[in-house]
PDB file with one MODEL, atoms N, CA, C and O in Angstrom:
MODEL        1
ATOM      1  N   UNK A   1       0.836  -1.179  -0.003  1.00  0.00           N
ATOM      2  CA  UNK A   1       0.012   0.010  -0.010  1.00  0.00           C
ATOM      3  C   UNK A   1       0.870   1.249   0.001  1.00  0.00           C
ATOM      4  O   UNK A   1       1.896   1.310   0.678  1.00  0.00           O
ATOM      5  N   UNK A   2       0.439   2.231  -0.754  1.00  0.00           N
ATOM      6  CA  UNK A   2       1.163   3.512  -0.801  1.00  0.00           C
ATOM      7  C   UNK A   2       0.146   4.615  -0.570  1.00  0.00           C
ATOM      8  O   UNK A   2      -0.593   4.987  -1.481  1.00  0.00           O
ATOM      9  N   UNK A   3       0.110   5.123   0.617  1.00  0.00           N
ATOM     10  CA  UNK A   3      -0.772   6.244   0.935  1.00  0.00           C
ATOM     11  C   UNK A   3       0.062   7.349   1.534  1.00  0.00           C
ATOM     12  O   UNK A   3       1.091   7.079   2.152  1.00  0.00           O
ATOM     13  N   UNK A   4      -0.360   8.597   1.365  1.00  0.00           N
ATOM     14  CA  UNK A   4       0.422   9.716   1.895  1.00  0.00           C
ATOM     15  C   UNK A   4      -0.490  10.631   2.725  1.00  0.00           C
ATOM     16  O   UNK A   4      -1.691  10.738   2.475  1.00  0.00           O
ATOM     17  N   UNK A   5       0.123  11.287   3.723  1.00  0.00           N
ATOM     18  CA  UNK A   5      -0.557  12.246   4.580  1.00  0.00           C
ATOM     19  C   UNK A   5       0.045  13.607   4.279  1.00  0.00           C
ATOM     20  O   UNK A   5       1.264  13.772   4.229  1.00  0.00           O
ATOM     21  N   UNK A   6      -0.852  14.596   4.075  1.00  0.00           N
ATOM     22  CA  UNK A   6      -0.405  15.930   3.685  1.00  0.00           C
ATOM     23  C   UNK A   6      -0.859  16.953   4.749  1.00  0.00           C
ATOM     24  O   UNK A   6      -1.979  17.462   4.702  1.00  0.00           O
ATOM     25  N   UNK A   7       0.042  17.238   5.709  1.00  0.00           N
ATOM     26  CA  UNK A   7      -0.296  18.221   6.776  1.00  0.00           C
ATOM     27  C   UNK A   7       0.155  19.607   6.385  1.00  0.00           C
ATOM     28  O   UNK A   7       1.017  19.764   5.520  1.00  0.00           O
ATOM     29  N   UNK A   8      -0.429  20.625   7.021  1.00  0.00           N
ATOM     30  CA  UNK A   8       0.088  21.993   6.915  1.00  0.00           C
ATOM     31  C   UNK A   8       1.100  22.204   8.023  1.00  0.00           C
ATOM     32  O   UNK A   8       1.849  21.277   8.330  1.00  0.00           O
ATOM     33  N   UNK A   9       1.162  23.363   8.633  1.00  0.00           N
ATOM     34  CA  UNK A   9       1.997  23.599   9.783  1.00  0.00           C
ATOM     35  C   UNK A   9       1.475  22.738  10.948  1.00  0.00           C
ATOM     36  O   UNK A   9       0.280  22.712  11.243  1.00  0.00           O
ATOM     37  N   UNK A  10       2.405  22.048  11.587  1.00  0.00           N
ATOM     38  CA  UNK A  10       2.061  21.172  12.742  1.00  0.00           C
ATOM     39  C   UNK A  10       2.797  21.723  13.966  1.00  0.00           C
ATOM     40  O   UNK A  10       3.954  22.130  13.868  1.00  0.00           O
ATOM     41  N   UNK A  11       2.136  21.735  15.092  1.00  0.00           N
ATOM     42  CA  UNK A  11       2.654  22.292  16.334  1.00  0.00           C
ATOM     43  C   UNK A  11       3.823  21.449  16.844  1.00  0.00           C
ATOM     44  O   UNK A  11       3.692  20.681  17.797  1.00  0.00           O
ATOM     45  N   UNK A  12       4.980  21.617  16.176  1.00  0.00           N
ATOM     46  CA  UNK A  12       6.210  20.924  16.588  1.00  0.00           C
ATOM     47  C   UNK A  12       7.293  22.026  16.731  1.00  0.00           C
ATOM     48  O   UNK A  12       7.042  23.203  16.471  1.00  0.00           O
ATOM     49  N   UNK A  13       8.458  21.613  17.138  1.00  0.00           N
ATOM     50  CA  UNK A  13       9.568  22.557  17.273  1.00  0.00           C
ATOM     51  C   UNK A  13       9.968  23.183  15.964  1.00  0.00           C
ATOM     52  O   UNK A  13      10.661  24.200  15.963  1.00  0.00           O
ATOM     53  N   UNK A  14       9.559  22.616  14.847  1.00  0.00           N
ATOM     54  CA  UNK A  14       9.858  23.171  13.568  1.00  0.00           C
ATOM     55  C   UNK A  14       9.222  24.557  13.387  1.00  0.00           C
ATOM     56  O   UNK A  14       9.804  25.421  12.730  1.00  0.00           O
ATOM     57  N   UNK A  15       8.025  24.776  13.968  1.00  0.00           N
ATOM     58  CA  UNK A  15       7.376  26.093  13.823  1.00  0.00           C
ATOM     59  C   UNK A  15       7.165  26.824  15.152  1.00  0.00           C
ATOM     60  O   UNK A  15       6.876  28.021  15.162  1.00  0.00           O
ATOM     61  N   UNK A  16       7.306  26.120  16.255  1.00  0.00           N
ATOM     62  CA  UNK A  16       7.089  26.759  17.553  1.00  0.00           C
ATOM     63  C   UNK A  16       8.472  27.090  18.147  1.00  0.00           C
ATOM     64  O   UNK A  16       8.879  26.523  19.161  1.00  0.00           O
ATOM     65  N   UNK A  17       9.162  28.000  17.505  1.00  0.00           N
ATOM     66  CA  UNK A  17      10.459  28.421  18.009  1.00  0.00           C
ATOM     67  C   UNK A  17      10.630  29.911  17.707  1.00  0.00           C
ATOM     68  O   UNK A  17       9.982  30.456  16.813  1.00  0.00           O
ATOM     69  N   UNK A  18      11.513  30.556  18.469  1.00  0.00           N
ATOM     70  CA  UNK A  18      11.715  31.991  18.351  1.00  0.00           C
ATOM     71  C   UNK A  18      12.168  32.433  16.971  1.00  0.00           C
ATOM     72  O   UNK A  18      11.707  33.462  16.476  1.00  0.00           O
ATOM     73  N   UNK A  19      13.063  31.681  16.336  1.00  0.00           N
ATOM     74  CA  UNK A  19      13.569  32.021  15.059  1.00  0.00           C
ATOM     75  C   UNK A  19      12.474  32.081  13.982  1.00  0.00           C
ATOM     76  O   UNK A  19      12.423  33.006  13.171  1.00  0.00           O
ATOM     77  N   UNK A  20      11.588  31.046  14.002  1.00  0.00           N
ATOM     78  CA  UNK A  20      10.498  31.061  13.002  1.00  0.00           C
ATOM     79  C   UNK A  20       9.535  32.215  13.257  1.00  0.00           C
ATOM     80  O   UNK A  20       9.096  32.875  12.315  1.00  0.00           O
ATOM     81  N   UNK A  21       9.204  32.460  14.515  1.00  0.00           N
ATOM     82  CA  UNK A  21       8.285  33.581  14.829  1.00  0.00           C
ATOM     83  C   UNK A  21       8.906  34.903  14.410  1.00  0.00           C
ATOM     84  O   UNK A  21       8.186  35.794  13.958  1.00  0.00           O
ATOM     85  N   UNK A  22      10.181  35.057  14.542  1.00  0.00           N
ATOM     86  CA  UNK A  22      10.888  36.271  14.092  1.00  0.00           C
ATOM     87  C   UNK A  22      10.822  36.392  12.564  1.00  0.00           C
ATOM     88  O   UNK A  22      10.613  37.477  12.021  1.00  0.00           O
ATOM     89  N   UNK A  23      11.007  35.242  11.879  1.00  0.00           N
ATOM     90  CA  UNK A  23      10.944  35.253  10.438  1.00  0.00           C
ATOM     91  C   UNK A  23       9.537  35.641   9.959  1.00  0.00           C
ATOM     92  O   UNK A  23       9.409  36.425   9.019  1.00  0.00           O
ATOM     93  N   UNK A  24       8.481  35.107  10.587  1.00  0.00           N
ATOM     94  CA  UNK A  24       7.111  35.411  10.239  1.00  0.00           C
ATOM     95  C   UNK A  24       6.822  36.896  10.519  1.00  0.00           C
ATOM     96  O   UNK A  24       6.184  37.565   9.706  1.00  0.00           O
ATOM     97  N   UNK A  25       7.294  37.415  11.679  1.00  0.00           N
ATOM     98  CA  UNK A  25       7.064  38.803  12.012  1.00  0.00           C
ATOM     99  C   UNK A  25       7.668  39.749  10.998  1.00  0.00           C
ATOM    100  O   UNK A  25       7.125  40.827  10.757  1.00  0.00           O
ATOM    101  N   UNK A  26       8.786  39.363  10.398  1.00  0.00           N
ATOM    102  CA  UNK A  26       9.466  40.188   9.404  1.00  0.00           C
ATOM    103  C   UNK A  26       8.792  40.126   8.062  1.00  0.00           C
ATOM    104  O   UNK A  26       9.118  40.919   7.179  1.00  0.00           O
ATOM    105  N   UNK A  27       7.846  39.195   7.870  1.00  0.00           N
ATOM    106  CA  UNK A  27       7.166  38.998   6.602  1.00  0.00           C
ATOM    107  C   UNK A  27       5.657  38.925   6.824  1.00  0.00           C
ATOM    108  O   UNK A  27       5.076  37.840   6.834  1.00  0.00           O
ATOM    109  N   UNK A  28       5.029  40.086   7.001  1.00  0.00           N
ATOM    110  CA  UNK A  28       3.596  40.091   7.295  1.00  0.00           C
ATOM    111  C   UNK A  28       2.750  39.449   6.175  1.00  0.00           C
ATOM    112  O   UNK A  28       1.669  38.923   6.441  1.00  0.00           O
ATOM    113  N   UNK A  29       3.237  39.491   4.942  1.00  0.00           N
ATOM    114  CA  UNK A  29       2.503  38.854   3.873  1.00  0.00           C
ATOM    115  C   UNK A  29       2.409  37.345   4.020  1.00  0.00           C
ATOM    116  O   UNK A  29       1.488  36.728   3.486  1.00  0.00           O
ATOM    117  N   UNK A  30       3.327  36.760   4.720  1.00  0.00           N
ATOM    118  CA  UNK A  30       3.328  35.309   4.962  1.00  0.00           C
ATOM    119  C   UNK A  30       2.087  34.896   5.744  1.00  0.00           C
ATOM    120  O   UNK A  30       1.504  33.851   5.455  1.00  0.00           O
ATOM    121  N   UNK A  31       1.679  35.678   6.709  1.00  0.00           N
ATOM    122  CA  UNK A  31       0.535  35.374   7.556  1.00  0.00           C
ATOM    123  C   UNK A  31      -0.746  35.308   6.762  1.00  0.00           C
ATOM    124  O   UNK A  31      -1.634  34.542   7.136  1.00  0.00           O
ATOM    125  N   UNK A  32      -0.900  36.066   5.684  1.00  0.00           N
ATOM    126  CA  UNK A  32      -2.102  36.072   4.866  1.00  0.00           C
ATOM    127  C   UNK A  32      -2.298  34.746   4.141  1.00  0.00           C
ATOM    128  O   UNK A  32      -3.430  34.321   3.914  1.00  0.00           O
ATOM    129  N   UNK A  33      -1.200  34.094   3.778  1.00  0.00           N
ATOM    130  CA  UNK A  33      -1.279  32.844   3.025  1.00  0.00           C
ATOM    131  C   UNK A  33      -1.439  31.590   3.876  1.00  0.00           C
ATOM    132  O   UNK A  33      -1.587  30.493   3.337  1.00  0.00           O
ATOM    133  N   UNK A  34      -1.412  31.738   5.189  1.00  0.00           N
ATOM    134  CA  UNK A  34      -1.435  30.612   6.037  1.00  0.00           C
ATOM    135  C   UNK A  34      -2.756  30.399   6.770  1.00  0.00           C
ATOM    136  O   UNK A  34      -2.759  30.010   7.938  1.00  0.00           O
ATOM    137  N   UNK A  35      -3.856  30.645   6.107  1.00  0.00           N
ATOM    138  CA  UNK A  35      -5.147  30.536   6.784  1.00  0.00           C
ATOM    139  C   UNK A  35      -5.765  29.135   6.562  1.00  0.00           C
ATOM    140  O   UNK A  35      -5.705  28.577   5.467  1.00  0.00           O
ATOM    141  N   UNK A  36      -6.350  28.602   7.628  1.00  0.00           N
ATOM    142  CA  UNK A  36      -7.058  27.324   7.534  1.00  0.00           C
ATOM    143  C   UNK A  36      -8.556  27.576   7.333  1.00  0.00           C
ATOM    144  O   UNK A  36      -9.064  28.646   7.670  1.00  0.00           O
ATOM    145  N   UNK A  37      -9.239  26.599   6.792  1.00  0.00           N
ATOM    146  CA  UNK A  37     -10.685  26.679   6.641  1.00  0.00           C
ATOM    147  C   UNK A  37     -11.367  26.533   7.987  1.00  0.00           C
ATOM    148  O   UNK A  37     -12.464  27.054   8.187  1.00  0.00           O
ATOM    149  N   UNK A  38     -10.742  25.841   8.896  1.00  0.00           N
ATOM    150  CA  UNK A  38     -11.279  25.641  10.248  1.00  0.00           C
ATOM    151  C   UNK A  38     -10.601  26.612  11.206  1.00  0.00           C
ATOM    152  O   UNK A  38      -9.482  27.045  10.931  1.00  0.00           O
ATOM    153  N   UNK A  39     -11.219  26.963  12.293  1.00  0.00           N
ATOM    154  CA  UNK A  39     -10.658  27.973  13.226  1.00  0.00           C
ATOM    155  C   UNK A  39      -9.517  27.411  14.114  1.00  0.00           C
ATOM    156  O   UNK A  39      -9.632  27.390  15.339  1.00  0.00           O
ATOM    157  N   UNK A  40      -8.455  26.973  13.494  1.00  0.00           N
ATOM    158  CA  UNK A  40      -7.245  26.540  14.229  1.00  0.00           C
ATOM    159  C   UNK A  40      -6.078  27.214  13.631  1.00  0.00           C
ATOM    160  O   UNK A  40      -6.103  27.526  12.441  1.00  0.00           O
ATOM    161  N   UNK A  41      -5.028  27.465  14.400  1.00  0.00           N
ATOM    162  CA  UNK A  41      -3.829  28.102  13.885  1.00  0.00           C
ATOM    163  C   UNK A  41      -2.832  27.069  13.372  1.00  0.00           C
ATOM    164  O   UNK A  41      -2.143  27.310  12.381  1.00  0.00           O
ATOM    165  N   UNK A  42      -2.752  25.916  14.044  1.00  0.00           N
ATOM    166  CA  UNK A  42      -1.841  24.846  13.586  1.00  0.00           C
ATOM    167  C   UNK A  42      -2.497  23.520  13.922  1.00  0.00           C
ATOM    168  O   UNK A  42      -3.347  23.440  14.810  1.00  0.00           O
ATOM    169  N   UNK A  43      -2.091  22.473  13.199  1.00  0.00           N
ATOM    170  CA  UNK A  43      -2.582  21.128  13.483  1.00  0.00           C
ATOM    171  C   UNK A  43      -1.694  20.505  14.548  1.00  0.00           C
ATOM    172  O   UNK A  43      -0.493  20.771  14.604  1.00  0.00           O
ATOM    173  N   UNK A  44      -2.283  19.691  15.375  1.00  0.00           N
ATOM    174  CA  UNK A  44      -1.541  19.046  16.470  1.00  0.00           C
ATOM    175  C   UNK A  44      -0.856  17.770  15.969  1.00  0.00           C
ATOM    176  O   UNK A  44      -1.381  17.106  15.076  1.00  0.00           O
ATOM    177  N   UNK A  45       0.289  17.421  16.521  1.00  0.00           N
ATOM    178  CA  UNK A  45       0.976  16.191  16.099  1.00  0.00           C
ATOM    179  C   UNK A  45       0.150  14.949  16.218  1.00  0.00           C
ATOM    180  O   UNK A  45       0.284  14.034  15.406  1.00  0.00           O
ATOM    181  N   UNK A  46      -0.729  14.891  17.243  1.00  0.00           N
ATOM    182  CA  UNK A  46      -1.524  13.663  17.403  1.00  0.00           C
ATOM    183  C   UNK A  46      -2.566  13.496  16.269  1.00  0.00           C
ATOM    184  O   UNK A  46      -3.020  12.384  16.000  1.00  0.00           O
ATOM    185  N   UNK A  47      -2.934  14.609  15.616  1.00  0.00           N
ATOM    186  CA  UNK A  47      -3.849  14.499  14.468  1.00  0.00           C
ATOM    187  C   UNK A  47      -3.152  13.767  13.339  1.00  0.00           C
ATOM    188  O   UNK A  47      -3.766  12.919  12.691  1.00  0.00           O
ATOM    189  N   UNK A  48      -1.915  14.062  13.090  1.00  0.00           N
ATOM    190  CA  UNK A  48      -1.137  13.369  12.028  1.00  0.00           C
ATOM    191  C   UNK A  48      -0.861  11.950  12.451  1.00  0.00           C
ATOM    192  O   UNK A  48      -0.974  11.041  11.629  1.00  0.00           O
ATOM    193  N   UNK A  49      -0.501  11.717  13.710  1.00  0.00           N
ATOM    194  CA  UNK A  49      -0.268  10.380  14.214  1.00  0.00           C
ATOM    195  C   UNK A  49      -1.486   9.501  14.126  1.00  0.00           C
ATOM    196  O   UNK A  49      -1.389   8.333  13.749  1.00  0.00           O
ATOM    197  N   UNK A  50      -2.639  10.051  14.471  1.00  0.00           N
ATOM    198  CA  UNK A  50      -3.896   9.272  14.380  1.00  0.00           C
ATOM    199  C   UNK A  50      -4.196   8.863  12.960  1.00  0.00           C
ATOM    200  O   UNK A  50      -4.668   7.751  12.722  1.00  0.00           O
ATOM    201  N   UNK A  51      -3.932   9.740  12.013  1.00  0.00           N
ATOM    202  CA  UNK A  51      -4.172   9.415  10.622  1.00  0.00           C
ATOM    203  C   UNK A  51      -3.207   8.318  10.168  1.00  0.00           C
ATOM    204  O   UNK A  51      -3.600   7.405   9.443  1.00  0.00           O
ATOM    205  N   UNK A  52      -1.960   8.408  10.588  1.00  0.00           N
ATOM    206  CA  UNK A  52      -1.007   7.361  10.191  1.00  0.00           C
ATOM    207  C   UNK A  52      -1.382   6.013  10.827  1.00  0.00           C
ATOM    208  O   UNK A  52      -1.252   4.962  10.199  1.00  0.00           O
ATOM    209  N   UNK A  53      -1.839   6.060  12.057  1.00  0.00           N
ATOM    210  CA  UNK A  53      -2.268   4.806  12.728  1.00  0.00           C
ATOM    211  C   UNK A  53      -3.457   4.222  11.994  1.00  0.00           C
ATOM    212  O   UNK A  53      -3.521   3.008  11.803  1.00  0.00           O
ATOM    213  N   UNK A  54      -4.424   5.073  11.568  1.00  0.00           N
ATOM    214  CA  UNK A  54      -5.571   4.562  10.848  1.00  0.00           C
ATOM    215  C   UNK A  54      -5.144   3.927   9.542  1.00  0.00           C
ATOM    216  O   UNK A  54      -5.596   2.831   9.210  1.00  0.00           O
ATOM    217  N   UNK A  55      -4.272   4.605   8.789  1.00  0.00           N
ATOM    218  CA  UNK A  55      -3.831   4.049   7.494  1.00  0.00           C
ATOM    219  C   UNK A  55      -3.045   2.749   7.638  1.00  0.00           C
ATOM    220  O   UNK A  55      -3.025   1.919   6.728  1.00  0.00           O
ATOM    221  N   UNK A  56      -2.405   2.584   8.781  1.00  0.00           N
ATOM    222  CA  UNK A  56      -1.634   1.365   9.042  1.00  0.00           C
ATOM    223  C   UNK A  56      -2.508   0.235   9.615  1.00  0.00           C
ATOM    224  O   UNK A  56      -2.051  -0.903   9.723  1.00  0.00           O
ATOM    225  N   UNK A  57      -3.752   0.543   9.980  1.00  0.00           N
ATOM    226  CA  UNK A  57      -4.616  -0.420  10.597  1.00  0.00           C
ATOM    227  C   UNK A  57      -5.397  -1.257   9.590  1.00  0.00           C
ATOM    228  O   UNK A  57      -5.439  -0.939   8.402  1.00  0.00           O
ATOM    229  N   UNK A  58      -6.008  -2.321  10.075  1.00  0.00           N
ATOM    230  CA  UNK A  58      -6.847  -3.139   9.236  1.00  0.00           C
ATOM    231  C   UNK A  58      -8.075  -2.396   8.737  1.00  0.00           C
ATOM    232  O   UNK A  58      -8.649  -2.781   7.718  1.00  0.00           O
ATOM    233  N   UNK A  59      -8.494  -1.344   9.428  1.00  0.00           N
ATOM    234  CA  UNK A  59      -9.634  -0.564   8.981  1.00  0.00           C
ATOM    235  C   UNK A  59      -9.374   0.084   7.622  1.00  0.00           C
ATOM    236  O   UNK A  59     -10.316   0.375   6.886  1.00  0.00           O
ATOM    237  N   UNK A  60      -8.142   0.305   7.294  1.00  0.00           N
ATOM    238  CA  UNK A  60      -7.786   0.937   6.009  1.00  0.00           C
ATOM    239  C   UNK A  60      -7.180  -0.087   5.046  1.00  0.00           C
ATOM    240  O   UNK A  60      -6.466   0.282   4.114  1.00  0.00           O
ATOM    241  N   UNK A  61      -7.463  -1.363   5.270  1.00  0.00           N
ATOM    242  CA  UNK A  61      -6.794  -2.430   4.453  1.00  0.00           C
ATOM    243  C   UNK A  61      -7.065  -2.336   2.983  1.00  0.00           C
ATOM    244  O   UNK A  61      -6.250  -2.820   2.197  1.00  0.00           O
ATOM    245  N   UNK A  62      -8.156  -1.744   2.556  1.00  0.00           N
ATOM    246  CA  UNK A  62      -8.439  -1.636   1.129  1.00  0.00           C
ATOM    247  C   UNK A  62      -8.141  -0.238   0.584  1.00  0.00           C
ATOM    248  O   UNK A  62      -8.474   0.069  -0.561  1.00  0.00           O
ATOM    249  N   UNK A  63      -7.543   0.567   1.366  1.00  0.00           N
ATOM    250  CA  UNK A  63      -7.150   1.907   0.869  1.00  0.00           C
ATOM    251  C   UNK A  63      -5.717   1.845   0.341  1.00  0.00           C
ATOM    252  O   UNK A  63      -4.804   1.406   1.040  1.00  0.00           O
ATOM    253  N   UNK A  64      -5.539   2.282  -0.879  1.00  0.00           N
ATOM    254  CA  UNK A  64      -4.200   2.367  -1.433  1.00  0.00           C
ATOM    255  C   UNK A  64      -4.158   3.466  -2.479  1.00  0.00           C
ATOM    256  O   UNK A  64      -5.133   3.710  -3.190  1.00  0.00           O
ATOM    257  N   UNK A  65      -3.049   4.102  -2.555  1.00  0.00           N
ATOM    258  CA  UNK A  65      -2.871   5.195  -3.494  1.00  0.00           C
ATOM    259  C   UNK A  65      -3.664   6.466  -3.234  1.00  0.00           C
ATOM    260  O   UNK A  65      -4.001   7.216  -4.151  1.00  0.00           O
ATOM    261  N   UNK A  66      -3.956   6.689  -1.938  1.00  0.00           N
ATOM    262  CA  UNK A  66      -4.695   7.881  -1.558  1.00  0.00           C
ATOM    263  C   UNK A  66      -3.788   8.945  -0.941  1.00  0.00           C
ATOM    264  O   UNK A  66      -2.775   8.627  -0.317  1.00  0.00           O
ATOM    265  N   UNK A  67      -4.159  10.185  -1.121  1.00  0.00           N
ATOM    266  CA  UNK A  67      -3.516  11.297  -0.422  1.00  0.00           C
ATOM    267  C   UNK A  67      -4.537  11.794   0.565  1.00  0.00           C
ATOM    268  O   UNK A  67      -5.682  12.062   0.203  1.00  0.00           O
ATOM    269  N   UNK A  68      -4.128  11.918   1.812  1.00  0.00           N
ATOM    270  CA  UNK A  68      -5.046  12.314   2.903  1.00  0.00           C
ATOM    271  C   UNK A  68      -4.629  13.671   3.397  1.00  0.00           C
ATOM    272  O   UNK A  68      -3.622  13.787   4.095  1.00  0.00           O
ATOM    273  N   UNK A  69      -5.380  14.718   3.053  1.00  0.00           N
ATOM    274  CA  UNK A  69      -5.059  16.025   3.601  1.00  0.00           C
ATOM    275  C   UNK A  69      -5.569  16.158   5.029  1.00  0.00           C
ATOM    276  O   UNK A  69      -6.781  16.179   5.248  1.00  0.00           O
ATOM    277  N   UNK A  70      -4.679  16.248   5.995  1.00  0.00           N
ATOM    278  CA  UNK A  70      -5.047  16.512   7.386  1.00  0.00           C
ATOM    279  C   UNK A  70      -4.589  17.945   7.623  1.00  0.00           C
ATOM    280  O   UNK A  70      -3.614  18.202   8.329  1.00  0.00           O
ATOM    281  N   UNK A  71      -5.322  18.866   7.012  1.00  0.00           N
ATOM    282  CA  UNK A  71      -4.859  20.260   6.946  1.00  0.00           C
ATOM    283  C   UNK A  71      -5.821  21.329   7.423  1.00  0.00           C
ATOM    284  O   UNK A  71      -5.614  22.514   7.162  1.00  0.00           O
ATOM    285  N   UNK A  72      -6.873  20.920   8.123  1.00  0.00           N
ATOM    286  CA  UNK A  72      -7.880  21.863   8.694  1.00  0.00           C
ATOM    287  C   UNK A  72      -8.434  22.801   7.629  1.00  0.00           C
ATOM    288  O   UNK A  72      -8.797  23.942   7.918  1.00  0.00           O
ATOM    289  N   UNK A  73      -8.492  22.310   6.403  1.00  0.00           N
ATOM    290  CA  UNK A  73      -9.029  23.129   5.329  1.00  0.00           C
ATOM    291  C   UNK A  73      -8.057  24.093   4.696  1.00  0.00           C
ATOM    292  O   UNK A  73      -8.475  25.004   3.982  1.00  0.00           O
ATOM    293  N   UNK A  74      -6.762  23.919   4.940  1.00  0.00           N
ATOM    294  CA  UNK A  74      -5.780  24.836   4.401  1.00  0.00           C
ATOM    295  C   UNK A  74      -5.816  24.938   2.876  1.00  0.00           C
ATOM    296  O   UNK A  74      -5.632  26.025   2.328  1.00  0.00           O
ATOM    297  N   UNK A  75      -6.050  23.829   2.188  1.00  0.00           N
ATOM    298  CA  UNK A  75      -6.009  23.855   0.755  1.00  0.00           C
ATOM    299  C   UNK A  75      -7.331  24.337   0.119  1.00  0.00           C
ATOM    300  O   UNK A  75      -7.450  24.394  -1.105  1.00  0.00           O
ATOM    301  N   UNK A  76      -8.319  24.680   0.963  1.00  0.00           N
ATOM    302  CA  UNK A  76      -9.552  25.232   0.416  1.00  0.00           C
ATOM    303  C   UNK A  76      -9.249  26.512  -0.221  1.00  0.00           C
ATOM    304  O   UNK A  76     -10.147  27.163  -0.756  1.00  0.00           O
TER     305      UNK A  76
ENDMDL
END
């Protein structure tokens, strides 16, 4: 099986650090492009982990070749 998970920004050290916040503050136009369809600022790591666990489970045994956006509506 080949399935992929497509997250947006996830609340990990990759985006929750002083350097990234400084980079975003210096680029106000960046904030305009990072809006989710749902009222959340970032996706939580457990949301991605839960999706991976589902895809690895028997419940998803007939799923193959899918892309799963766990992005709170970011791509809307």
